Biopython code that builds the backbone (N, CA, C, O; Angstrom):
import numpy as np
from Bio.PDB.StructureBuilder import StructureBuilder

atoms = [
    (1, "GLY", "N", (-92.246, 43.055, -28.278)),
    (1, "GLY", "CA", (-91.466, 43.727, -29.275)),
    (1, "GLY", "C", (-89.987, 43.407, -29.170)),
    (1, "GLY", "O", (-89.271, 43.363, -30.171)),
    (2, "ILE", "N", (-89.537, 43.181, -27.924)),
    (2, "ILE", "CA", (-88.115, 42.929, -27.711)),
    (2, "ILE", "C", (-87.665, 41.664, -28.439)),
    (2, "ILE", "O", (-86.589, 41.643, -29.037)),
    (3, "LEU", "N", (-88.475, 40.619, -28.392)),
    (3, "LEU", "CA", (-88.119, 39.371, -29.081)),
    (3, "LEU", "C", (-87.997, 39.579, -30.585)),
    (3, "LEU", "O", (-87.046, 39.106, -31.206)),
    (4, "GLY", "N", (-88.961, 40.288, -31.170)),
    (4, "GLY", "CA", (-88.928, 40.544, -32.608)),
    (4, "GLY", "C", (-87.716, 41.362, -33.006)),
    (4, "GLY", "O", (-87.018, 41.031, -33.964)),
    (5, "VAL", "N", (-87.468, 42.444, -32.258)),
    (5, "VAL", "CA", (-86.318, 43.304, -32.548)),
    (5, "VAL", "C", (-85.024, 42.508, -32.416)),
    (5, "VAL", "O", (-84.127, 42.628, -33.251)),
    (6, "GLY", "N", (-84.929, 41.699, -31.370)),
    (6, "GLY", "CA", (-83.727, 40.891, -31.163)),
    (6, "GLY", "C", (-83.503, 39.887, -32.279)),
    (6, "GLY", "O", (-82.385, 39.736, -32.772)),
    (7, "MET", "N", (-84.573, 39.196, -32.679)),
    (7, "MET", "CA", (-84.451, 38.219, -33.769)),
    (7, "MET", "C", (-83.955, 38.887, -35.044)),
    (7, "MET", "O", (-83.061, 38.370, -35.714)),
    (8, "PHE", "N", (-84.536, 40.035, -35.377)),
    (8, "PHE", "CA", (-84.157, 40.720, -36.612)),
    (8, "PHE", "C", (-82.729, 41.246, -36.533)),
    (8, "PHE", "O", (-82.010, 41.215, -37.532)),
    (9, "SER", "N", (-82.304, 41.727, -35.370)),
    (9, "SER", "CA", (-80.935, 42.232, -35.214)),
    (9, "SER", "C", (-79.916, 41.115, -35.397)),
    (9, "SER", "O", (-78.917, 41.287, -36.096)),
    (10, "ILE", "N", (-80.171, 39.978, -34.771)),
    (10, "ILE", "CA", (-79.264, 38.838, -34.907)),
    (10, "ILE", "C", (-79.262, 38.331, -36.349)),
    (10, "ILE", "O", (-78.211, 37.986, -36.889)),
    (11, "PHE", "N", (-80.434, 38.288, -36.964)),
    (11, "PHE", "CA", (-80.534, 37.826, -38.350)),
    (11, "PHE", "C", (-79.762, 38.751, -39.288)),
    (11, "PHE", "O", (-79.078, 38.276, -40.194)),
    (12, "ASP", "N", (-79.862, 40.063, -39.082)),
    (12, "ASP", "CA", (-79.126, 41.011, -39.917)),
    (12, "ASP", "C", (-77.624, 40.773, -39.782)),
    (12, "ASP", "O", (-76.897, 40.798, -40.775)),
    (13, "SER", "N", (-77.169, 40.545, -38.571)),
    (13, "SER", "CA", (-75.754, 40.269, -38.342)),
    (13, "SER", "C", (-75.311, 39.001, -39.073)),
    (13, "SER", "O", (-74.246, 38.974, -39.690)),
    (14, "GLU", "N", (-76.133, 37.950, -39.001)),
    (14, "GLU", "CA", (-75.826, 36.700, -39.706)),
    (14, "GLU", "C", (-75.788, 36.904, -41.219)),
    (14, "GLU", "O", (-74.910, 36.377, -41.901)),
    (15, "LEU", "N", (-76.746, 37.674, -41.736)),
    (15, "LEU", "CA", (-76.765, 37.950, -43.176)),
    (15, "LEU", "C", (-75.515, 38.709, -43.598)),
    (15, "LEU", "O", (-74.902, 38.384, -44.616)),
    (16, "GLN", "N", (-75.133, 39.724, -42.816)),
    (16, "GLN", "CA", (-73.940, 40.507, -43.145)),
    (16, "GLN", "C", (-72.710, 39.612, -43.221)),
    (16, "GLN", "O", (-71.890, 39.735, -44.131)),
    (17, "LYS", "N", (-72.598, 38.714, -42.254)),
    (17, "LYS", "CA", (-71.454, 37.798, -42.211)),
    (17, "LYS", "C", (-71.502, 36.815, -43.381)),
    (17, "LYS", "O", (-70.516, 36.648, -44.099)),
    (18, "SER", "N", (-72.643, 36.173, -43.567)),
    (18, "SER", "CA", (-72.777, 35.129, -44.590)),
    (18, "SER", "C", (-72.709, 35.674, -46.010)),
    (18, "SER", "O", (-72.183, 35.014, -46.906)),
    (19, "LEU", "N", (-73.240, 36.875, -46.215)),
    (19, "LEU", "CA", (-73.289, 37.461, -47.558)),
    (19, "LEU", "C", (-72.170, 38.471, -47.797)),
    (19, "LEU", "O", (-72.091, 39.068, -48.871)),
    (20, "SER", "N", (-71.308, 38.664, -46.805)),
    (20, "SER", "CA", (-70.191, 39.622, -46.891)),
    (20, "SER", "C", (-70.664, 40.987, -47.377)),
    (20, "SER", "O", (-70.200, 41.494, -48.398)),
    (21, "CYS", "N", (-71.589, 41.568, -46.632)),
    (21, "CYS", "CA", (-72.136, 42.868, -47.021)),
    (21, "CYS", "C", (-72.368, 43.724, -45.775)),
    (21, "CYS", "O", (-72.334, 43.226, -44.650)),
    (22, "LYS", "N", (-72.604, 45.024, -45.996)),
    (22, "LYS", "CA", (-72.836, 45.942, -44.878)),
    (22, "LYS", "C", (-74.290, 45.970, -44.436)),
    (22, "LYS", "O", (-74.576, 46.190, -43.259)),
    (23, "ASN", "N", (-75.216, 45.749, -45.372)),
    (23, "ASN", "CA", (-76.642, 45.748, -45.030)),
    (23, "ASN", "C", (-77.255, 44.432, -45.494)),
    (23, "ASN", "O", (-77.574, 44.253, -46.669)),
    (24, "GLY", "N", (-77.410, 43.527, -44.548)),
    (24, "GLY", "CA", (-77.913, 42.199, -44.868)),
    (24, "GLY", "C", (-79.326, 42.195, -45.402)),
    (24, "GLY", "O", (-79.668, 41.377, -46.255)),
    (25, "PHE", "N", (-80.159, 43.111, -44.903)),
    (25, "PHE", "CA", (-81.555, 43.136, -45.337)),
    (25, "PHE", "C", (-81.686, 43.572, -46.788)),
    (25, "PHE", "O", (-82.475, 43.001, -47.541)),
    (26, "ILE", "N", (-80.918, 44.580, -47.185)),
    (26, "ILE", "CA", (-80.965, 45.036, -48.580)),
    (26, "ILE", "C", (-80.499, 43.911, -49.500)),
    (26, "ILE", "O", (-81.133, 43.631, -50.518)),
    (27, "LYS", "N", (-79.393, 43.269, -49.141)),
    (27, "LYS", "CA", (-78.854, 42.172, -49.957)),
    (27, "LYS", "C", (-79.843, 41.008, -50.016)),
    (27, "LYS", "O", (-80.038, 40.417, -51.078)),
    (28, "ALA", "N", (-80.468, 40.676, -48.889)),
    (28, "ALA", "CA", (-81.444, 39.578, -48.861)),
    (28, "ALA", "C", (-82.629, 39.893, -49.765)),
    (28, "ALA", "O", (-83.101, 39.022, -50.496)),
    (29, "ARG", "N", (-83.114, 41.133, -49.720)),
    (29, "ARG", "CA", (-84.243, 41.512, -50.583)),
    (29, "ARG", "C", (-83.853, 41.424, -52.055)),
    (29, "ARG", "O", (-84.658, 40.999, -52.884)),
    (30, "GLU", "N", (-82.625, 41.822, -52.387)),
    (30, "GLU", "CA", (-82.150, 41.707, -53.773)),
    (30, "GLU", "C", (-82.129, 40.242, -54.216)),
    (30, "GLU", "O", (-82.567, 39.921, -55.321)),
    (31, "ILE", "N", (-81.629, 39.369, -53.368)),
    (31, "ILE", "CA", (-81.558, 37.940, -53.695)),
    (31, "ILE", "C", (-82.960, 37.367, -53.859)),
    (31, "ILE", "O", (-83.220, 36.621, -54.803)),
    (32, "LEU", "N", (-83.863, 37.711, -52.946)),
    (32, "LEU", "CA", (-85.244, 37.225, -53.047)),
    (32, "LEU", "C", (-85.883, 37.691, -54.352)),
    (32, "LEU", "O", (-86.576, 36.921, -55.017)),
    (33, "TYR", "N", (-85.651, 38.949, -54.717)),
    (33, "TYR", "CA", (-86.193, 39.491, -55.968)),
    (33, "TYR", "C", (-85.623, 38.725, -57.162)),
    (33, "TYR", "O", (-86.359, 38.312, -58.059)),
    (34, "ASP", "N", (-84.292, 38.539, -57.160)),
    (34, "ASP", "CA", (-83.631, 37.835, -58.268)),
    (34, "ASP", "C", (-84.126, 36.398, -58.411)),
    (34, "ASP", "O", (-84.160, 35.860, -59.518)),
    (35, "LYS", "N", (-84.510, 35.775, -57.297)),
    (35, "LYS", "CA", (-85.011, 34.397, -57.323)),
    (35, "LYS", "C", (-86.511, 34.328, -57.606)),
    (35, "LYS", "O", (-87.089, 33.242, -57.654)),
    (36, "GLY", "N", (-87.137, 35.492, -57.793)),
    (36, "GLY", "CA", (-88.569, 35.515, -58.073)),
    (36, "GLY", "C", (-89.442, 35.292, -56.846)),
    (36, "GLY", "O", (-90.631, 34.999, -56.972)),
    (37, "GLU", "N", (-88.863, 35.429, -55.672)),
    (37, "GLU", "CA", (-89.590, 35.240, -54.403)),
    (37, "GLU", "C", (-90.209, 36.572, -53.961)),
    (37, "GLU", "O", (-89.888, 37.090, -52.892)),
    (38, "ILE", "N", (-91.089, 37.111, -54.787)),
    (38, "ILE", "CA", (-91.623, 38.454, -54.568)),
    (38, "ILE", "C", (-92.514, 38.524, -53.324)),
    (38, "ILE", "O", (-92.401, 39.467, -52.540)),
    (39, "LYS", "N", (-93.391, 37.544, -53.135)),
    (39, "LYS", "CA", (-94.255, 37.559, -51.944)),
    (39, "LYS", "C", (-93.425, 37.503, -50.665)),
    (39, "LYS", "O", (-93.702, 38.223, -49.706)),
    (40, "LEU", "N", (-92.410, 36.648, -50.658)),
    (40, "LEU", "CA", (-91.542, 36.532, -49.490)),
    (40, "LEU", "C", (-90.749, 37.819, -49.282)),
    (40, "LEU", "O", (-90.580, 38.270, -48.149)),
    (41, "LYS", "N", (-90.263, 38.412, -50.372)),
    (41, "LYS", "CA", (-89.529, 39.683, -50.289)),
    (41, "LYS", "C", (-90.418, 40.766, -49.691)),
    (41, "LYS", "O", (-89.985, 41.509, -48.811)),
    (42, "ASN", "N", (-91.657, 40.860, -50.162)),
    (42, "ASN", "CA", (-92.579, 41.883, -49.655)),
    (42, "ASN", "C", (-92.904, 41.661, -48.183)),
    (42, "ASN", "O", (-92.936, 42.608, -47.397)),
    (43, "ARG", "N", (-93.146, 40.404, -47.814)),
    (43, "ARG", "CA", (-93.449, 40.088, -46.410)),
    (43, "ARG", "C", (-92.255, 40.445, -45.520)),
    (43, "ARG", "O", (-92.422, 41.005, -44.437)),
    (44, "PHE", "N", (-91.053, 40.114, -45.991)),
    (44, "PHE", "CA", (-89.831, 40.442, -45.253)),
    (44, "PHE", "C", (-89.701, 41.960, -45.097)),
    (44, "PHE", "O", (-89.326, 42.456, -44.035)),
    (45, "GLU", "N", (-90.013, 42.677, -46.156)),
    (45, "GLU", "CA", (-89.937, 44.135, -46.100)),
    (45, "GLU", "C", (-90.948, 44.704, -45.104)),
    (45, "GLU", "O", (-90.614, 45.595, -44.324)),
    (46, "TYR", "N", (-92.182, 44.192, -45.128)),
    (46, "TYR", "CA", (-93.201, 44.656, -44.181)),
    (46, "TYR", "C", (-92.747, 44.456, -42.739)),
    (46, "TYR", "O", (-92.854, 45.364, -41.915)),
    (47, "PHE", "N", (-92.241, 43.262, -42.441)),
    (47, "PHE", "CA", (-91.825, 42.981, -41.063)),
    (47, "PHE", "C", (-90.575, 43.773, -40.689)),
    (47, "PHE", "O", (-90.443, 44.199, -39.542)),
    (48, "SER", "N", (-89.656, 43.979, -41.632)),
    (48, "SER", "CA", (-88.467, 44.794, -41.359)),
    (48, "SER", "C", (-88.870, 46.220, -41.000)),
    (48, "SER", "O", (-88.322, 46.818, -40.074)),
    (49, "LEU", "N", (-89.830, 46.755, -41.744)),
    (49, "LEU", "CA", (-90.330, 48.100, -41.446)),
    (49, "LEU", "C", (-91.024, 48.135, -40.087)),
    (49, "LEU", "O", (-90.868, 49.095, -39.332)),
    (50, "ALA", "N", (-91.786, 47.091, -39.777)),
    (50, "ALA", "CA", (-92.461, 47.016, -38.474)),
    (50, "ALA", "C", (-91.439, 47.006, -37.340)),
    (50, "ALA", "O", (-91.640, 47.659, -36.315)),
    (51, "ILE", "N", (-90.351, 46.273, -37.519)),
    (51, "ILE", "CA", (-89.297, 46.229, -36.498)),
    (51, "ILE", "C", (-88.670, 47.613, -36.342)),
    (51, "ILE", "O", (-88.383, 48.037, -35.223)),
    (52, "ASN", "N", (-88.456, 48.319, -37.453)),
    (52, "ASN", "CA", (-87.939, 49.692, -37.365)),
    (52, "ASN", "C", (-88.885, 50.586, -36.574)),
    (52, "ASN", "O", (-88.439, 51.418, -35.784)),
    (53, "ILE", "N", (-90.175, 50.419, -36.780)),
    (53, "ILE", "CA", (-91.167, 51.211, -36.048)),
    (53, "ILE", "C", (-91.096, 50.884, -34.561)),
    (53, "ILE", "O", (-91.174, 51.784, -33.726)),
    (54, "LEU", "N", (-90.949, 49.610, -34.226)),
    (54, "LEU", "CA", (-90.834, 49.229, -32.816)),
    (54, "LEU", "C", (-89.583, 49.832, -32.184)),
    (54, "LEU", "O", (-89.595, 50.195, -31.008)),
    (55, "LYS", "N", (-88.499, 49.939, -32.962)),
    (55, "LYS", "CA", (-87.247, 50.494, -32.437)),
    (55, "LYS", "C", (-87.271, 52.016, -32.357)),
    (55, "LYS", "O", (-86.783, 52.598, -31.388)),
    (56, "HIS", "N", (-87.838, 52.661, -33.376)),
    (56, "HIS", "CA", (-87.687, 54.112, -33.502)),
    (56, "HIS", "C", (-88.977, 54.913, -33.404)),
    (56, "HIS", "O", (-88.930, 56.138, -33.292)),
    (57, "GLY", "N", (-90.123, 54.252, -33.443)),
    (57, "GLY", "CA", (-91.396, 54.975, -33.410)),
    (57, "GLY", "C", (-91.782, 55.492, -34.786)),
    (57, "GLY", "O", (-91.329, 54.997, -35.817)),
    (58, "GLN", "N", (-92.628, 56.495, -34.762)),
    (58, "GLN", "CA", (-93.169, 57.043, -36.007)),
    (58, "GLN", "C", (-92.062, 57.683, -36.840)),
    (58, "GLN", "O", (-91.179, 58.353, -36.305)),
    (59, "GLY", "N", (-92.119, 57.469, -38.148)),
    (59, "GLY", "CA", (-91.111, 58.009, -39.057)),
    (59, "GLY", "C", (-91.358, 57.472, -40.452)),
    (59, "GLY", "O", (-92.491, 57.161, -40.816)),
    (60, "ARG", "N", (-90.278, 57.363, -41.240)),
    (60, "ARG", "CA", (-90.409, 56.898, -42.628)),
    (60, "ARG", "C", (-90.992, 55.499, -42.728)),
    (60, "ARG", "O", (-91.828, 55.236, -43.592)),
    (61, "SER", "N", (-90.558, 54.600, -41.853)),
    (61, "SER", "CA", (-91.071, 53.223, -41.898)),
    (61, "SER", "C", (-92.573, 53.203, -41.653)),
    (61, "SER", "O", (-93.309, 52.488, -42.333)),
    (62, "TYR", "N", (-93.022, 53.985, -40.686)),
    (62, "TYR", "CA", (-94.458, 54.061, -40.387)),
    (62, "TYR", "C", (-95.216, 54.630, -41.581)),
    (62, "TYR", "O", (-96.256, 54.099, -41.970)),
    (63, "GLU", "N", (-94.701, 55.699, -42.157)),
    (63, "GLU", "CA", (-95.361, 56.332, -43.306)),
    (63, "GLU", "C", (-95.465, 55.354, -44.481)),
    (63, "GLU", "O", (-96.474, 55.335, -45.185)),
    (64, "THR", "N", (-94.430, 54.548, -44.691)),
    (64, "THR", "CA", (-94.451, 53.553, -45.764)),
    (64, "THR", "C", (-95.505, 52.488, -45.500)),
    (64, "THR", "O", (-96.294, 52.157, -46.384)),
    (65, "LEU", "N", (-95.519, 51.948, -44.280)),
    (65, "LEU", "CA", (-96.467, 50.879, -43.962)),
    (65, "LEU", "C", (-97.906, 51.362, -43.942)),
    (65, "LEU", "O", (-98.806, 50.639, -44.370)),
    (66, "ILE", "N", (-98.134, 52.555, -43.460)),
    (66, "ILE", "CA", (-99.509, 53.039, -43.301)),
    (66, "ILE", "C", (-100.187, 53.202, -44.665)),
    (66, "ILE", "O", (-101.414, 53.160, -44.756)),
    (67, "GLN", "N", (-99.393, 53.389, -45.724)),
    (67, "GLN", "CA", (-99.961, 53.517, -47.069)),
    (67, "GLN", "C", (-100.620, 52.217, -47.531)),
    (67, "GLN", "O", (-101.531, 52.236, -48.358)),
    (68, "ASN", "N", (-100.152, 51.087, -46.990)),
    (68, "ASN", "CA", (-100.672, 49.776, -47.391)),
    (68, "ASN", "C", (-101.197, 48.990, -46.199)),
    (68, "ASN", "O", (-101.123, 47.761, -46.192)),
    (69, "TYR", "N", (-101.724, 49.674, -45.195)),
    (69, "TYR", "CA", (-102.051, 48.988, -43.941)),
    (69, "TYR", "C", (-103.053, 47.853, -44.110)),
    (69, "TYR", "O", (-103.066, 46.925, -43.302)),
    (70, "GLN", "N", (-103.897, 47.906, -45.148)),
    (70, "GLN", "CA", (-104.879, 46.828, -45.358)),
    (70, "GLN", "C", (-104.207, 45.523, -45.782)),
    (70, "GLN", "O", (-104.764, 44.446, -45.569)),
    (71, "LEU", "N", (-103.023, 45.606, -46.374)),
    (71, "LEU", "CA", (-102.314, 44.429, -46.885)),
    (71, "LEU", "C", (-101.388, 43.785, -45.860)),
    (71, "LEU", "O", (-100.867, 42.695, -46.097)),
    (72, "LEU", "N", (-101.179, 44.441, -44.737)),
    (72, "LEU", "CA", (-100.172, 43.982, -43.783)),
    (72, "LEU", "C", (-100.586, 42.703, -43.069)),
    (72, "LEU", "O", (-101.761, 42.509, -42.758)),
    (73, "PRO", "N", (-99.612, 41.831, -42.809)),
    (73, "PRO", "CA", (-99.891, 40.582, -42.095)),
    (73, "PRO", "C", (-99.886, 40.754, -40.573)),
    (73, "PRO", "O", (-99.757, 39.774, -39.838)),
    (74, "PHE", "N", (-100.025, 41.981, -40.106)),
    (74, "PHE", "CA", (-100.092, 42.299, -38.679)),
    (74, "PHE", "C", (-100.886, 43.589, -38.536)),
    (74, "PHE", "O", (-101.189, 44.254, -39.526)),
    (75, "GLU", "N", (-101.220, 43.937, -37.299)),
    (75, "GLU", "CA", (-102.021, 45.142, -37.067)),
    (75, "GLU", "C", (-101.122, 46.335, -36.770)),
    (75, "GLU", "O", (-100.108, 46.218, -36.082)),
    (76, "ILE", "N", (-101.516, 47.479, -37.304)),
    (76, "ILE", "CA", (-100.802, 48.733, -37.093)),
    (76, "ILE", "C", (-101.836, 49.788, -36.708)),
    (76, "ILE", "O", (-102.956, 49.791, -37.220)),
    (77, "ILE", "N", (-101.449, 50.676, -35.806)),
    (77, "ILE", "CA", (-102.362, 51.755, -35.435)),
    (77, "ILE", "C", (-102.349, 52.786, -36.557)),
    (77, "ILE", "O", (-101.292, 53.290, -36.938)),
    (78, "THR", "N", (-103.517, 53.089, -37.073)),
    (78, "THR", "CA", (-103.635, 54.065, -38.151)),
    (78, "THR", "C", (-103.765, 55.467, -37.565)),
    (78, "THR", "O", (-104.164, 55.619, -36.411)),
    (79, "PRO", "N", (-103.431, 56.492, -38.349)),
    (79, "PRO", "CA", (-103.554, 57.860, -37.849)),
    (79, "PRO", "C", (-104.967, 58.129, -37.332)),
    (79, "PRO", "O", (-105.958, 57.774, -37.970)),
    (80, "GLY", "N", (-105.032, 58.754, -36.180)),
    (80, "GLY", "CA", (-106.323, 59.094, -35.600)),
    (80, "GLY", "C", (-106.857, 58.064, -34.631)),
    (80, "GLY", "O", (-107.810, 58.341, -33.903)),
    (81, "SER", "N", (-106.264, 56.876, -34.603)),
    (81, "SER", "CA", (-106.699, 55.875, -33.625)),
    (81, "SER", "C", (-105.581, 55.686, -32.602)),
    (81, "SER", "O", (-104.421, 55.993, -32.878)),
    (82, "SER", "N", (-105.935, 55.180, -31.425)),
    (82, "SER", "CA", (-104.916, 55.073, -30.391)),
    (82, "SER", "C", (-104.807, 53.694, -29.761)),
    (82, "SER", "O", (-103.774, 53.368, -29.175)),
    (83, "PHE", "N", (-105.849, 52.875, -29.869)),
    (83, "PHE", "CA", (-105.810, 51.552, -29.256)),
    (83, "PHE", "C", (-106.300, 50.493, -30.233)),
    (83, "PHE", "O", (-107.147, 50.768, -31.083)),
    (84, "PHE", "N", (-105.769, 49.287, -30.110)),
    (84, "PHE", "CA", (-106.266, 48.164, -30.900)),
    (84, "PHE", "C", (-107.612, 47.715, -30.360)),
    (84, "PHE", "O", (-108.521, 47.395, -31.126)),
    (85, "LYS", "N", (-107.741, 47.691, -29.026)),
    (85, "LYS", "CA", (-109.012, 47.366, -28.381)),
    (85, "LYS", "C", (-109.431, 48.585, -27.584)),
    (85, "LYS", "O", (-108.842, 48.891, -26.548)),
    (86, "GLU", "N", (-110.422, 49.260, -28.055)),
    (86, "GLU", "CA", (-110.905, 50.467, -27.393)),
    (86, "GLU", "C", (-111.169, 50.188, -25.920)),
    (86, "GLU", "O", (-111.894, 49.253, -25.581)),
    (87, "GLY", "N", (-110.590, 50.990, -25.055)),
    (87, "GLY", "CA", (-110.822, 50.863, -23.628)),
    (87, "GLY", "C", (-109.855, 49.948, -22.905)),
    (87, "GLY", "O", (-109.932, 49.834, -21.682)),
    (88, "ASP", "N", (-108.941, 49.286, -23.616)),
    (88, "ASP", "CA", (-107.984, 48.383, -22.974)),
    (88, "ASP", "C", (-106.794, 49.193, -22.475)),
    (88, "ASP", "O", (-105.885, 49.507, -23.243)),
    (89, "VAL", "N", (-106.803, 49.530, -21.187)),
    (89, "VAL", "CA", (-105.736, 50.364, -20.633)),
    (89, "VAL", "C", (-104.463, 49.568, -20.340)),
    (89, "VAL", "O", (-103.440, 50.158, -19.993)),
    (90, "THR", "N", (-104.508, 48.246, -20.471)),
    (90, "THR", "CA", (-103.320, 47.420, -20.242)),
    (90, "THR", "C", (-102.470, 47.293, -21.498)),
    (90, "THR", "O", (-101.357, 46.769, -21.443)),
    (91, "GLU", "N", (-102.978, 47.763, -22.618)),
    (91, "GLU", "CA", (-102.269, 47.627, -23.888)),
    (91, "GLU", "C", (-100.984, 48.453, -23.886)),
    (91, "GLU", "O", (-100.974, 49.601, -23.442)),
    (92, "VAL", "N", (-99.915, 47.864, -24.380)),
    (92, "VAL", "CA", (-98.641, 48.562, -24.483)),
    (92, "VAL", "C", (-98.751, 49.618, -25.576)),
    (92, "VAL", "O", (-99.361, 49.383, -26.619)),
    (93, "ASP", "N", (-98.158, 50.778, -25.331)),
    (93, "ASP", "CA", (-98.257, 51.897, -26.264)),
    (93, "ASP", "C", (-97.231, 51.753, -27.390)),
    (93, "ASP", "O", (-96.131, 52.300, -27.310)),
    (94, "THR", "N", (-97.598, 51.013, -28.439)),
    (94, "THR", "CA", (-96.753, 50.877, -29.621)),
    (94, "THR", "C", (-97.620, 51.086, -30.850)),
    (94, "THR", "O", (-98.847, 51.039, -30.767)),
    (95, "LEU", "N", (-96.994, 51.313, -31.972)),
    (95, "LEU", "CA", (-97.730, 51.512, -33.218)),
    (95, "LEU", "C", (-98.038, 50.189, -33.913)),
    (95, "LEU", "O", (-98.898, 50.134, -34.793)),
    (96, "ILE", "N", (-97.346, 49.132, -33.524)),
    (96, "ILE", "CA", (-97.532, 47.793, -34.086)),
    (96, "ILE", "C", (-98.069, 46.893, -32.981)),
    (96, "ILE", "O", (-97.587, 46.937, -31.849)),
    (97, "LYS", "N", (-99.063, 46.077, -33.307)),
    (97, "LYS", "CA", (-99.572, 45.132, -32.310)),
    (97, "LYS", "C", (-98.611, 43.953, -32.224)),
    (97, "LYS", "O", (-98.495, 43.157, -33.156)),
    (98, "VAL", "N", (-97.928, 43.857, -31.096)),
    (98, "VAL", "CA", (-96.977, 42.778, -30.877)),
    (98, "VAL", "C", (-97.612, 41.775, -29.922)),
    (98, "VAL", "O", (-97.770, 42.040, -28.730)),
    (99, "ASP", "N", (-97.969, 40.627, -30.468)),
    (99, "ASP", "CA", (-98.545, 39.550, -29.675)),
    (99, "ASP", "C", (-97.815, 38.260, -30.043)),
    (99, "ASP", "O", (-96.856, 38.283, -30.815)),
    (100, "ASP", "N", (-98.268, 37.137, -29.489)),
    (100, "ASP", "CA", (-97.618, 35.857, -29.792)),
    (100, "ASP", "C", (-97.592, 35.578, -31.290)),
    (100, "ASP", "O", (-96.602, 35.071, -31.818)),
    (101, "LYS", "N", (-98.680, 35.910, -31.967)),
    (101, "LYS", "CA", (-98.770, 35.675, -33.413)),
    (101, "LYS", "C", (-97.698, 36.470, -34.156)),
    (101, "LYS", "O", (-97.052, 35.939, -35.059)),
    (102, "PHE", "N", (-97.502, 37.736, -33.784)),
    (102, "PHE", "CA", (-96.492, 38.576, -34.424)),
    (102, "PHE", "C", (-95.102, 37.965, -34.240)),
    (102, "PHE", "O", (-94.335, 37.861, -35.197)),
    (103, "VAL", "N", (-94.783, 37.564, -33.016)),
    (103, "VAL", "CA", (-93.466, 36.997, -32.720)),
    (103, "VAL", "C", (-93.253, 35.686, -33.485)),
    (103, "VAL", "O", (-92.181, 35.464, -34.048)),
    (104, "MET", "N", (-94.263, 34.825, -33.505)),
    (104, "MET", "CA", (-94.154, 33.555, -34.241)),
    (104, "MET", "C", (-94.006, 33.802, -35.742)),
    (104, "MET", "O", (-93.240, 33.113, -36.415)),
    (105, "ASN", "N", (-94.739, 34.784, -36.264)),
    (105, "ASN", "CA", (-94.614, 35.132, -37.683)),
    (105, "ASN", "C", (-93.209, 35.632, -37.998)),
    (105, "ASN", "O", (-92.665, 35.324, -39.059)),
    (106, "CYS", "N", (-92.615, 36.403, -37.082)),
    (106, "CYS", "CA", (-91.235, 36.865, -37.270)),
    (106, "CYS", "C", (-90.292, 35.673, -37.376)),
    (106, "CYS", "O", (-89.463, 35.609, -38.285)),
    (107, "ALA", "N", (-90.418, 34.730, -36.446)),
    (107, "ALA", "CA", (-89.537, 33.558, -36.434)),
    (107, "ALA", "C", (-89.700, 32.732, -37.710)),
    (107, "ALA", "O", (-88.709, 32.330, -38.320)),
    (108, "GLU", "N", (-90.940, 32.478, -38.110)),
    (108, "GLU", "CA", (-91.196, 31.700, -39.328)),
    (108, "GLU", "C", (-90.658, 32.420, -40.560)),
    (108, "GLU", "O", (-90.057, 31.800, -41.437)),
    (109, "LEU", "N", (-90.877, 33.723, -40.622)),
    (109, "LEU", "CA", (-90.416, 34.515, -41.759)),
    (109, "LEU", "C", (-88.895, 34.471, -41.876)),
    (109, "LEU", "O", (-88.365, 34.255, -42.965)),
    (110, "LEU", "N", (-88.195, 34.673, -40.774)),
    (110, "LEU", "CA", (-86.735, 34.672, -40.822)),
    (110, "LEU", "C", (-86.197, 33.301, -41.228)),
    (110, "LEU", "O", (-85.173, 33.218, -41.906)),
    (111, "THR", "N", (-86.866, 32.241, -40.827)),
    (111, "THR", "CA", (-86.483, 30.894, -41.260)),
    (111, "THR", "C", (-86.658, 30.756, -42.770)),
    (111, "THR", "O", (-85.779, 30.231, -43.453)),
    (112, "GLN", "N", (-87.791, 31.226, -43.291)),
    (112, "GLN", "CA", (-88.059, 31.145, -44.732)),
    (112, "GLN", "C", (-87.052, 31.973, -45.528)),
    (112, "GLN", "O", (-86.534, 31.515, -46.546)),
    (113, "VAL", "N", (-86.777, 33.189, -45.065)),
    (113, "VAL", "CA", (-85.826, 34.060, -45.767)),
    (113, "VAL", "C", (-84.430, 33.441, -45.727)),
    (113, "VAL", "O", (-83.714, 33.449, -46.728)),
    (114, "SER", "N", (-84.053, 32.914, -44.581)),
    (114, "SER", "CA", (-82.743, 32.280, -44.445)),
    (114, "SER", "C", (-82.582, 31.136, -45.440)),
    (114, "SER", "O", (-81.556, 31.040, -46.112)),
    (115, "LYS", "N", (-83.580, 30.277, -45.537)),
    (115, "LYS", "CA", (-83.518, 29.152, -46.478)),
    (115, "LYS", "C", (-83.433, 29.642, -47.919)),
    (115, "LYS", "O", (-82.660, 29.107, -48.714)),
    (116, "ALA", "N", (-84.223, 30.653, -48.256)),
    (116, "ALA", "CA", (-84.255, 31.155, -49.633)),
    (116, "ALA", "C", (-82.972, 31.889, -50.007)),
    (116, "ALA", "O", (-82.529, 31.820, -51.154)),
    (117, "VAL", "N", (-82.380, 32.584, -49.057)),
    (117, "VAL", "CA", (-81.228, 33.436, -49.352)),
    (117, "VAL", "C", (-79.901, 32.704, -49.160)),
    (117, "VAL", "O", (-78.972, 32.888, -49.947)),
    (118, "LEU", "N", (-79.809, 31.886, -48.132)),
    (118, "LEU", "CA", (-78.514, 31.297, -47.772)),
    (118, "LEU", "C", (-78.311, 29.873, -48.264)),
    (118, "LEU", "O", (-77.179, 29.389, -48.272)),
    (119, "ASP", "N", (-79.366, 29.190, -48.673)),
    (119, "ASP", "CA", (-79.212, 27.802, -49.141)),
    (119, "ASP", "C", (-78.827, 27.739, -50.603)),
    (119, "ASP", "O", (-78.659, 26.650, -51.151)),
]
sb = StructureBuilder()
sb.init_structure("model")
sb.init_model(0)
sb.init_chain("A")
sb.init_seg("    ")
for serial, (resi, resn, name, xyz) in enumerate(atoms, 1):
    if name == "N":
        sb.init_residue(resn, " ", resi, " ")
    sb.init_atom(name, np.array(xyz, "f"), 0.0, 1.0, " ", f" {name:<3s}", serial, name[0])
structure = sb.get_structure()
């Protein structure tokens, strides 16, 4: 989770600087929408919410994502369940499954958003 959170934090800072704005993610989503990059905008929003969940735990971001959990490009613990793999006591206690795939998807996504928004 630390890698994902770090990547998103640095990316937000870069967006704020490059786009001269206070909230880089909001501005990036607006640009993606204006360019018709709706799938990319939605994917960026899903991962941004997931990063918020990793930072803050259950809250508005979790409630938003859980409404569409079947559509998510990563695994999330749904209400009433506690583990991704039943009986795996080594699993880290988070609401989002953070594995190599999640981290790589974060990196690829931020590259795609950067190209679409800043180029």
